N, C-alpha and C positions, 0 to 999 in steps of 0.2 A: 334710523336704522342702527342697530348695534351688531357688531361683529363678534364672533366667538373668540374667547381668549387664546385658544390654541392657534388661531390664525394670526392674531395681532401681536402676541408676545414677541415673536422673533422680529417683526417689523419695528416694534417699539425699541427692542434691544439694539437695533441698528444704530440708533442715535444715543441711547443711554450708555451703551458700551463705549461710546466715543466721547463721553464727558458731558452729554446733555442731561439735565434733570427733568424727569417727567413730572408734570404738574397735573394732578388728577382731581383736584377739588376747586371750587370757586374761591375758597379762602386762600389756597396756595397760590392761585393765579393773581389774586388781588394783592397779596402781601409781596409778591415778587415784582409784578409789573408796576406797582405803585411806588417803587423805590425812586427817590428824587435825586440820587447821585449814581453815576456810573453808566455803563452800557449793558444792554441785554439783547441777545439774539433769541427770538422766539420762532420755532418752526411748528406750524400747524401741520402735523403729520396726517397721512391718509393711506389707505390701502390701494389707491389707484396706481396705474403704471407710471405716470409722470412723477409721482412721489418716489417710487423705487428707482427709476432711471435717471431722474434729473434733480429733484429737490433734496433728497437726503444726501446723495453723493456730492452735489454742489455745496450744500451747507458744510459737510465734513471737509471738503477740499478748502473751502474759504477759511475755516478756523484753524487750518494747519499752518498758516503763515505766522509771521512775527506779530503783526498787528491784528488783534481780535477783541471781541467784546469781553467785558468782565464776567458775564454770566451767560450760560448757554442753557436754554429751557425748551421744552416741547409740550404740546398738548396733542391729543389724538382724536381727530374728527371720527365720529361713528363709534367711539369707544367711551370717552369721558365727556358726555354731552354737556353737563353743567359747567365743567372746567372750560370747555371750548366756547360755550356761550359767554362766559365771563371774559375770556381772552378777546373775543370779538368786540366786546364793549371798548376795549383798549385800542382796537384796530379801526374804529370809526374815524373818518367817514367811509372807509372802504367796505364794500359789501362782503358778506361771508364768502370765503374762498378756501377750498382745500385741494391741494396743499397751498400753503403760503408761507412766506418768510418775512419777518418784520425785525427792524432794529430800533431799539429805544435808547435814548440818551437823556439822562437826568429826568426820567419820568415822561418823556415826550416821544411820540412816534416820529422817527426821522427818515426812515427808508422802508419801502414796502414792495415786495414781490408777490403779486397775485398769481393765481393759477395760470392766467393768460400770459404772464411773463415767464412761467416755468415750462408749461406744455410747449413742446416744439423747439425748446432751446436745450443745448447740451449742458451737462453738469459743469463742464469747464466754463461755459459762458455765464452760468449762474454764479459760480465761484468767483469769477472775475468781477461781475457786477457787485457782489457782496464785499469783495476785497476793496473795491473802489470806495464803497460806503464806509468800510472800516478805516481807510486812510483819512477820510473826512471827519468822522465822528468819534473814533476810538483813540 
């Protein structure tokens, strides 16, 4: 399913205006997530309510602290299908999940929040979970 640009542009800007880089092609995803040094936070964005109420606000709160990943990136499920499919290769063995938030260190997936961890949790709880991961890996 593809969503119209007029619907998704403001949703995408919610993260990109906050410093996240939008990855829209498989090549951009591969060249970014294949980095062997440093830390990367990936948000798989979505139009769903739990992305709006929990995932995006939680990710933004988490990166507002002193300790945060070197790079902040996002792909948009239902918009950039090929980019999301490529990102999900890096998220294995986790099944496809939108929204989701992943932390990579030196090219390896080290922390993952699937939709089931996001839905029903507050943005503050998500931010706290991510900040704990940043303390460990960043």
